[in-house]
N, C-alpha and C positions, 0 to 999 in steps of 0.2 A: 504494500500500500504506499505509494509515493505521492507526494504532493509538495508544491512549492511552499516554503516556509518564510513567513514574514519575520525578519530579524528585529529584535528589540534594541533600542538604543541604550548604550551604557552611560548612565548619567553619573557624573562626578559629584561626590558629596562635598558640602561646604566644610570650612575649617571647624575644628573642635569648638563646641560651645563653651562660653565662660560659666554657664550655669552649672554649679557643682552637683546639682541633683541629677543631671544627665551625664553619666560617666560612659563615654563612647570611645572605643578604639577608632583610630582614623581609618575610614574606609569600610567600616563594619556595617552590615545590613541589620544587625541585632540592636534593638533599643535597650540600653542598659539603665533601666529605671524601675523602681519598685511600683507595686500596684497602687499604694496609697499616695506616692509621689505623682504618679500619673494622673490620679483623680484630682489631686490638689492643683496640679498644673493646668488641667483642662478647665476646672472651675475658675481659676484666675484669668485665663485667656477669655472666657465668656464674659466675665465681669468687666473686662477692659472696654468692651463695646467698641472694638476697633472698626475702622473703615473696611468693609469687605474687599474693597479693591486693592488694599495693601497686600504685598507679598509677605505672608507670615506663615510660620510653622504652626501646626495645630496637632494636639493630641486628641485622638478619637478612640473610643472603646467600641469594638465590634463583638457582640456577644456578652456574656454567655448565653443569653436567651435570644438566639438568632436562628432562623431556619436554615441558613446556609453555612453554619459552622458545624453542621452534622453532629450535634450534641452539645454538651455544656463546655465548649471551648471559648475562651475570651482572647481576643487579640487587641493589644494596645498598638495603635497605628500612629506614626508620626508623618503627618501629611503636609505637603506643600501644594495647595490647591487640591486637586483630586489625585495627585501623584503620591504613592506610598514610598517614602524615603527610608524609613526604618520601622521595624515592627517587633513585637514580643508576644509569643504565645503564653498564655496563663492557663494552667491546668489545676486540677485538684478539687473542683466543685462536685464531682461525683464519687470521690474517694470512698471505696468500700472495704479496704484492708483485706482483700482475699488471700494475699500471700501470708499474712499473719494468721488468718483463720485456718489455712491449711495445716498449721502446727497443731490445731486442736482436733483435727479430723484424722481418722485412720486412712491408710492407703486405699482401703476398699470404698471409703466415702469420698475420696479425693476428686473423682471425676464430676461429682455433683457440684463441686465448688468451682473448678476451673472452666467448666463448660459455659459459665455465665460471664466470663471476661469478654471475649469477642463474640457478641450475640449474633453477628451476621455469619460467622464461620466457626461455630462452637466445636465441631468435630476435630478440628486441627489442634485446639488446645487439649482436648481429651487424649488425642494421639500423642502429643509431645509428652504429657504427664505419664501416660501408660508406658511409652518407650523408655522413659527414665527409670520408672519403677522396675521394669523388666530387666534393664541393665544391671541394676543393683541386685536383683534376685538371680541374675544369670540364667534366665530361662528363654526359651524360644516358643512363640505361639505356633499353633498348627497352621499349615499353608492356607486352609480355607479362611481362617480368621484374618490372615494377612491380606488376602485378596479382597475380602469383605471391607476391611479398613480402607484399602485403596480405592475401592469402588465408592464408598460413602464419602470419602474426602474429595474425590474428583467431582462428585455430584454437588458437594458443598461449595467447591470452588466455582462451579457454574452458577449456583444460586447467588453466591456473594457478588460475582461480577455482573450478574443480571440486575441486582440491586443497585450496583454502581451505575450501570447504564441508565437505569430509571431515575435515580437521584441527580446524576450528573446532567441529564437532559432537562429536568425540572429547573435546576440551578441556572441553566443557560437560556431558559425560556421555551424549550421544547416540551411543552406540557404533555403532549400525547405520548412521548417517550416514557413518561412516568407510568402511564397506564399500561403500555405495552410490556415494559420490563417487569412490572409487578405481575402481569398476566402469566409470563413464561416461568417467573420464579415460583408461582403457585403450583405449577405442575411438578416441580422438583420437591417442594415442601410436602405435596400430597404423597409422594413416594416415601419421603422420610417418615411421614406419620404412619404409613402401613408397616414400615420396618421397626421403628423405635417406639411408636405410640405417641410421639411429640413432633411438632413442627420445628421447634427450636429448643436449645438447652437440653440435649437429649440424654446425657449420662449413658451413652451407648458403647463407646469404646472404653474398655476398662482393663486394668492390669491382668494379663492372661488371655486376653481375647476380646470378644464382644458380648453384649448382654444376651442377645438372642440371635438365632439364625435368620436368614432371609425368609420372608413369607412365601407361601405358595403362589405361584404366578408372577414372581418378581421379574422373570425373563420377559414376559409379555408387557409388563409395565415399563421396563427399560426400553424395549423396542418402540413403544409408543413415544417415550420421550425423545428417542433418537429420530423419530419421524417428525415430531412437532417442532423442535427447537431450530434445527439448521435453516429451514426456509424463513423463520422469523428473524434469524441473524442477518440474512440477506436483506430483509426489509429494513433492519436497522442501518445497514450500509446505505441503502437508497435514501433513508430519512435523514441521516446524520453525516456520514463520512464524506459524501460528495456535495453536501450543502454549503454553498459559499459563505453564508452568515455564520454557520457553525464553525467552518474553518477559520474564518477571521477572528472568532472569539477565542480560539485555542492555539492556532499556529503561532509560534514565536512567543507565546505567553508562558511565563514560569519556566524559563530554560535553565538547565543545569548540565554541567559537563561531567565526564566520568571522574576526574580527579576530585571535584567538589563533592560528588555523591559518595565516593569512597571515604573521603575525609569526614563526612558527616555520618558515616556508618549506615547510609541508606541502603535498603535492599528491596527485592521484589520488583514490580513494574517501574518504580522510580529509578532504580539502578539500571535495569535493562533498557529503559527508554534512552539512556545515554549511549547505547551501543555496547555495553559491557555484558557479555554472555555469561550469566551466573544464575544458576537454578539448582538448589539442593537435590532435586530429584534426579538431575543428571550428574552434578559434580561431586555430591556425596550421597549416593543412592541409598535409600531405606526402603522398607517394605519390599515390593517386587517390581519397582520401577525399571530396573535394568532389563526386565523381561517384556516390556511393552515399548512400542515405537511411538514417539511424539517429538515435535520440534519445540525448542525454546524460542519464543518470540522476542526479538530485540528491536529497538528503535534507532534513530539516527540523530535527532536534534535535541532530545532530552526535554522536550516541551510538553505542555498539557495535551496536545493533540496526539503525540506519541503514546502518552500514558493511556489515553482513551482507546487508541487503536490496539495497543498491546492487550488490554483486558478483553476487548471484543474478540480478538483472535485467539486468546487463550481459552475462551469458551469452546471454540472449535476444536482445539487441541485436546481439551478435557473430554469432549464428546468422542474423539478418536480413541482415547484411553478406555472410556467406558465401553465402547464397542468391542474392543479387544478383550476386556475383562469378562464381557458376556460370553465369549467363546472359551476363555481359558480358565474360568472359575473352577477350582478343584472341589472334590467332595471331601467329606470327613467332618471332624469336630470343629465347632466354631470357637472353642476356648480350650485351654489345657485341662486335662483331667487330673488335677492335683488338688486334693481335698483341703490342703492347707491354704490354698489361694482362692479357689473358685467355689461358690456355693453349690448345693445340690440342685437338680432340676426341680422347678416349682411343684410339679405334679407329685414328686416323691415326698414332699413335706407332709401331706395328708395321709401317707401310707406307712411311713417309717419314723419311729421315735429317734433313730440315729440320724436320719436326714434332718429332722427338726432341730436336734441339738447342734448338728453341724452348721446349719443355716443360722442359728441363734449366735454361735461363737463368731462366725465370719462377720456378721453385721453389728455385733456389739464390741467384741475384742479386737476384730480385724486379724491380720496376719503380720508377723514380724519380718522385717527386712534387714539383711546383714548391714553392719556399719560401713560407711563409705560416702563418697560424693560422686556425682555423675552429671553430665550435661547431655541432653538429647535435643536435636533441632529438626524441624520439618519446614517445608516450603508452603507457607500459608498464602492465601490470595493477596496479602499485603507485604509479604517478605519472609525473612527468617524468624520463625517463632520457636524459641528455645525454652526448655525447662531445666533449671538447675536445682538438684535435690541433694540434701545432706541427711544421711540417716545415722542415728545413734544406736541402731539395733532394735528399737522399739517398734510398735505398730503405727506410730505417727511420724511424719517427717520432722526432723529437728529444724530444718530450714528449707524453704522453697522460694525460688525466685523465677519469675517468667521474663524472658527477653521478648518483650512485645514489639512487633514491627511498627504498629501505629505510634507508639510512644517515641521510638527512635526516629521515625520518618518525620515527625513534627519538627525536628530540628532544621529540616530543609526549608520550612515555611518562610522565615525572614529573607532568606537568600532567593527564594523563588519570586517573592512579591516585590522586592526592591526595584524601584523604577517603573513599576506598573501602575495602573489606575485602581481605584477602589472596586470598579466593576470587574477588574481582572482578579482581584483577591478572592472573589466568590468562585471563579473558575479554578484558581490554583488550589484552594482548600479542597474543592471537590475532587480534583485530579489526584490528591494524596490519598483519598478514600479513608479517612481515619475513623476508627471506632473508639469512642471515648470511654466505653466500659472497660476496654483493655488498657487504655492510657491511664485511667484513674483506678486501676485494679488494686 
């Protein structure tokens, strides 16, 4: 997908301000000012009642209650006219302390906690947590469980990217795209509901395998998805990709080069949009990704249009993977048959006192994990999602930390918005595709 890119001008920043409250490195895109100082500065400027025609710098708050910040994200913008010179993302309004909560939950209960972080792609957090626990236990899940995990995660990647297409279209004024993206996402969520019983926050991928096997008729449901979604993606291309107004809103807006993206630890579509070919599924394979054929989509210009196009084409690649899984899915157990780790089948609880005791011990006491520390990472729709676990030998994690891609990718915001208009800020935020539940975990 090639198109002419409109280059943005490189605006030089003025000399360092004498105002001690604004501590700025020369040439920095990041506004070094506290939230209280920004509020005070904004109020003072309003009270001056200056002539609007005067060239003055202004501090403006965007969010946290703003539909285009994709959650409770606050941006402090330093404006000259309508041009964003510097900015500062402010987070923490949704803070839930999930990493600390993990220390009070057993490993068997852990998936119920982590699945609520990134609510647009919960299965990836469950997977990262489960892989970390399994590394500490030094166990391998059955092949069928591995392939079911891969199937569910690729479907979750599709649903997440469809949600991006919907909200990104809405942010840029393509209201009909919101309806279409939501419509296709519903088809995937219906499949999830048949498998896990829930549309979101599934608690499906667990240490040792998955909660339940795929339902009867899952192959027919998948074939239906594979028939419905591809022609709809072609409609998205007609509606958005070749649309001149859409191109002008995104091409050359929020550009980042490879060295800047790497310096800011950006991953996922943001890094790949710069032309850097990095995808954990290919470069550090996990599950059974080395056994399926797919391409890593990369961009050229590192702008908002590339990030849009990458996500659209990643849906097509995920559909390729799903089609291969449909043919290659092995038979067998969907979880390991180790009574110390996995509970008995639900039907056995009513038939056997031993099964009832076994079930009771797993869900009250949990299972003990050998002491040690481990890091496991997966390629989520937003980039590298990692889980760092420390075990002290008990049934609860001693420490847990999630390397959330949305949190890390937010560092790129000031650099992407610098020199652009306020209207461009909406497009840039959308192109990062942040999930604030994971940022404020």
